[in-house]
C-alpha positions in Angstrom: 0.0 0.0 0.0 1.3 3.4 -1.0 1.6 6.4 1.4 -1.0 9.0 0.8 1.6 11.6 -0.2 3.2 9.2 -2.7 2.4 10.6 -6.2 4.1 7.7 -8.0 2.5 4.4 -8.8 5.2 2.4 -6.9 6.5 2.3 -3.3 9.9 3.8 -2.8 11.8 0.5 -2.8 10.0 -0.7 -6.0 10.6 2.6 -7.6 14.3 2.4 -7.0 14.4 -1.2 -8.2 12.6 -0.4 -11.4 14.6 2.8 -12.1 17.9 1.1 -11.5 17.0 -1.6 -14.0 16.7 1.0 -16.8 20.0 0.1 -18.4 19.0 1.8 -21.6 16.3 4.1 -22.7 13.0 2.4 -23.6 11.8 2.5 -27.2 8.8 4.8 -26.9 5.9 5.4 -29.2 5.8 8.5 -31.3 3.0 9.8 -29.0 5.5 10.2 -26.2 7.1 13.0 -28.1 3.9 14.9 -28.9 3.9 17.3 -26.0 4.2 21.1 -26.0 7.6 20.8 -24.2 9.0 18.5 -26.9 7.6 20.7 -29.7 9.3 23.7 -28.3 12.5 21.8 -27.7 12.7 20.4 -31.2 11.8 23.8 -32.7 14.7 25.4 -30.7 17.1 23.0 -32.4 18.9 22.6 -29.0 19.5 19.0 -28.0 19.9 20.0 -24.4 16.3 21.3 -24.4 15.2 18.0 -25.9 17.1 16.2 -23.0 15.3 18.3 -20.5 11.9 17.7 -22.1 12.7 13.9 -22.1 13.7 13.9 -18.5 10.7 15.9 -17.3 8.1 14.1 -19.4 4.7 13.5 -17.6 5.1 9.8 -18.1 8.3 9.8 -15.9 6.6 12.1 -13.4 3.6 9.7 -13.2 5.7 6.5 -13.0 8.5 7.7 -10.6 7.0 10.7 -8.9 9.8 12.9 -10.3 11.8 13.6 -13.4 14.6 11.3 -14.6 17.9 12.3 -13.2 20.6 13.8 -15.4 22.9 11.1 -14.1 20.7 8.3 -15.5 20.3 10.1 -18.9 24.1 10.6 -18.9 24.7 6.9 -18.3 22.5 6.0 -21.3 24.4 8.6 -23.5 27.9 7.8 -22.2 28.1 11.2 -20.5 28.6 12.4 -17.0 25.9 14.3 -15.1 27.9 17.5 -15.5 28.1 17.0 -19.2 24.3 16.5 -19.4 23.8 19.7 -17.3 26.2 21.6 -19.6 24.3 20.4 -22.7 20.9 21.3 -21.2 22.0 24.7 -20.0 24.7 25.7 -22.4 25.1 26.5 -26.1 23.5 24.2 -28.6 25.5 21.2 -29.6 27.0 21.6 -33.1 28.7 18.3 -33.6 26.5 16.4 -36.1 27.8 13.0 -35.1 27.1 13.6 -31.4 23.6 14.8 -32.3 23.0 11.6 -34.4 24.3 9.5 -31.6 22.1 11.0 -28.9 19.0 10.8 -31.2 19.7 7.1 -31.9 20.2 6.2 -28.3 17.0 8.0 -27.1 15.0 6.7 -30.1 14.1 10.3 -31.1 11.7 10.2 -34.1 13.6 11.3 -37.2 10.7 13.4 -38.5 11.1 15.7 -35.5 14.8 16.3 -35.8 16.4 19.4 -37.4 19.3 17.3 -38.8 19.4 14.4 -41.2 20.8 10.9 -40.8 23.0 9.6 -43.6 21.1 7.6 -46.2 21.2 3.8 -45.6 23.4 1.9 -48.0 21.3 -0.5 -50.0 
């Protein structure tokens, strides 16, 4: 039974267990990315704003009672928490290979991206 002030759907222990099992970002349906926060982030062409919208998505707030931590996102992306913070709050990333890498890892829908992926060799 959950405490009355618990806004998540899991108890604290179950929440930690489930969160810690997130070894990689889940493949999410396109609908996940159809929020005002994501629209604004993608329109800004700033991957850090996309990261912040991802971490603060209502799905995460509902499931865990709070946003995903920068540390967890960084683990998925091969970055430190400090690097994620710098990307979220600093100048837009200009390295196309890094942008493609981040988009691939987070399963960002290509039709929302402001950059292209190389054509697949047939």
